[in-house]
N, C-alpha and C positions, 0 to 999 in steps of 0.2 A: 504494500500499499504505499503510495506517495501522500504526504501531508503536505499543506503549503503553509509554512508559517510566517505570519506578517512580519516579523523581525529577520528570520534566518533562512527566508525561502524554502524551496522545495527540499523535503528529506524523506527518503525511503524507510519506511518501518518494518521491523520483523513482524509477523502475525501475531506474536504475544503481546505486544504493545497495541497493534490496531486493534486486538480484539477488546482490550482493556478500554481503549478510547470509547468504543461503541455501548459500554455498559452504562447503565442508568445513574449510578454513582459518578462517574467520570463525565457524563453530560449534564448532570446537575449542576456542575462546577462552571457550566457556561452563563449560568443565572447567577453568580455570585461575583461582585466586582472585587478586585484585587485591593482596591483601596478603600475598600468599606463605604462608609457614609461619604466620604469626600465626593462621589459622583453626584451626589443631591446639590452640591456647592458647585461643582465646577464638572459638567456631562461630558466635557473633552477628554476627562480623565476615565475612560471606558473600558480597559481591559479588566479581562476576568481571570478568576481562580483557573479557569480551563487553559486560557492562552498562556497563563504565568507556569504552569504545572507542564503544559508540552513544551515551553521554552526551556525549562530547567532540563528536562528530559533531552532534549536536542544538544544543549551545550554539553551534558554529561557523554551524550553519543559522540560529539566531535571532539571530545577530548578523550576518545577510547575507552570510555567507561565501560565495564561489563554489562550484559543485558541485565543482572540483578540492579545493579547500582542505576540503571537506566529507568527500570521499573520502579524503583524506591522514588527517584526524582520524580517520575511522572505522579506517582501515589502520594507525595508527601503532605499535599493540601487536601485531600479527597472528603476529610473530616470537617472541613471548615463550614460554617454557618453563614447566613445571610449578614451583612455588616462587619463581617470578618472579626477584628479583636474588639470592637465595641460592646460585644456581647459580654466580653469578661468583665467590663465596666457594670453593665445592665445587672449582671448576676454577681458583682462583687467577687471575681476571682482576681487578687492581686498579683498572682503570678502570670495572669495573660495566658491560661493554658487549658482553658476550657474545651477547646478542640481537640487538643492532645487528650484529654480524660476520655472524651467522646470516642475518639479513634480506637482506644482500647477495645 
């Protein structure tokens, strides 16, 4: 599968990664803005957790990281919720790790 990344252009992906990209948990990240609530103040800052996660995976791939490291890069934000770390303040998580606890 070829994926057209907005920053890194076209990249060929192995089937293991392509299959993960198609899953509902990964697709859900398309609706979560990387910058959290900042998109409400500045709609031009409009990249998503999906864009970010794929970008991380592409960088690891370009640096010859193993498939396992690429998969880890791709999945590292899969547990994030809407408004990103803002939820930590709403739920009073001083360590800003609610999504990490949810990841478990």
